[in-house]
N, C-alpha and C positions, 0 to 999 in steps of 0.2 A: 363836406362831403360828411352824413354820419354812416356810424356803423348802422347793418341792420339789427333788430332788436334779436335778442341770444330768446332761445326757447328757454322755460322754467328748465332744470335739472329734475330729472325722476325720483322720483323719493326713495330712500334708501331700501335697499330690500334683503334681509338678511341673507348669507347663504343654506342655511338648516331652517327644516322645522319649526313653529316652536314647542317648546315642549310642553305634552299634555300632564293635563293634572293630575298627581296620584288623588287615589281615593281618599275620602280623608280621615278614616281608619288606619289605613297604611302612613301610620308614624314612624319615625324613624328606632325607635325605639321597635315597632313591632318588625319591621323589617329587618332587623338586627332578629331578631330572636325569633321567626319564620329559617333566617339563613343557619343560622344555629342549632334549627331541628332540619335541616335538611328536607328544606321546602320551598319553592321559588318564592323572592321573597318580592313579587308584586302581586303574587294574587294565594299564596300558601298553598298548593297545592304538592304533593307528594313526586317523589319519580322523577326531578332532574337528572338525576346521577347515570347512568350508562353501565356504570361499574364505577368502584369505590373512585379510583385515579379519572375519570372523565366524563364532563358533562355532556347531556343529550345536546343538538343543537337546539331546540327550543322547547320553551315547556311545553311540557303534554294537556297544559289545561287555559292558561290564557294564551299561548304563542309566542311568548317574548321571544328573543334573542337572545341566546343564553350566552353562544359566543361566538362574539363580533367580527371573528375573520381577522384585526388586525393582530400587526406582531406586539408582542409587547401589553397588551391587554389586559395582561394577568401577572406580569413583572410584579406588581403591587401586593395580590395574592404569595408571590411564592416570598416574599420580602415579611409579610406580618406573620408567613411559617414557621422562617428561621428566626422570628424576633421571638414567639409564642414556645417556641418546643426549645428553644437554650433559655427560657424565663422560667418556666417549667422545672429544668435540669436544674438551675442556680437553687432553686426554691428548695425541690424533691434531694440535692445534695446537700445542703445547710444544716437541713432537717436533719439527715443522718447524720454528716456529723456531731453534729452536737448529741443526738441521743447517742449516740456509740461513745463518746468522746471518755476519755482520753484513750481506749481498747480498741481503735478505728478500726477494720478490717481491708488493709491501704487493697492489696489485691483483688479482694471481694469490690471493690468499689469500682477501680480501675472497668473491668470486666465490667461490672451492670452499667457503668459511665457507656462506657464504649458504645452498649447492648441499644441500652435509655435511645440515647445520638442517633442511630440507627433508625432505628420505630417510629420515635415521637414522626418525628415529619410525616411520611406516611402516615399516619391517625389522623392527623390535623388537617393532613391534607383535602379533604373536603370541604369540612368548615371553615377554613380559608378561603376560599374560592368562593364559597355564597360567600361569605361575609360581604368578600370583595364586590361581588355581584349585588349584597344590599347595599353596601359603599355608595355604589356606581347609581343607582338605581335618586339616593338620597341626596348626591350634587350632579347628578345628569340627567333627572324624571327622560321618563318616557316621550319615544318622538314615535311619531307615526311608520317610520321605517322598524324601528324596532319588534313591530308586531306583525 
């Protein structure tokens, strides 16, 4: 007695839609450049910010989903924001100390440093968030569900 013949296995189907290629003009440098101008990284349309700290749900130009709604999607943007704010602070403090040496006004340095470290992350936040969107598009191109 022989075993019945096996049916061929179904071809592998990935659980996600294949990525849509970005337009040829949308190179990584261009995506980052658009993001630094607070424009949609995908199409360059302005107006993706609802206010200074909040993105719109979708781009007004290309309808790209700007907030994926997944927890932790922008944790990288928060980290980049903190790193850049700290770097600006360190470079600024170093330049100030070199310029004022040996008579450094330490009380003033302390006060300015506290204010700068409170303001810098707020000023940089929308830029780091849009740059994070651009990085997301570079490493994970748009899919049909993202539009």
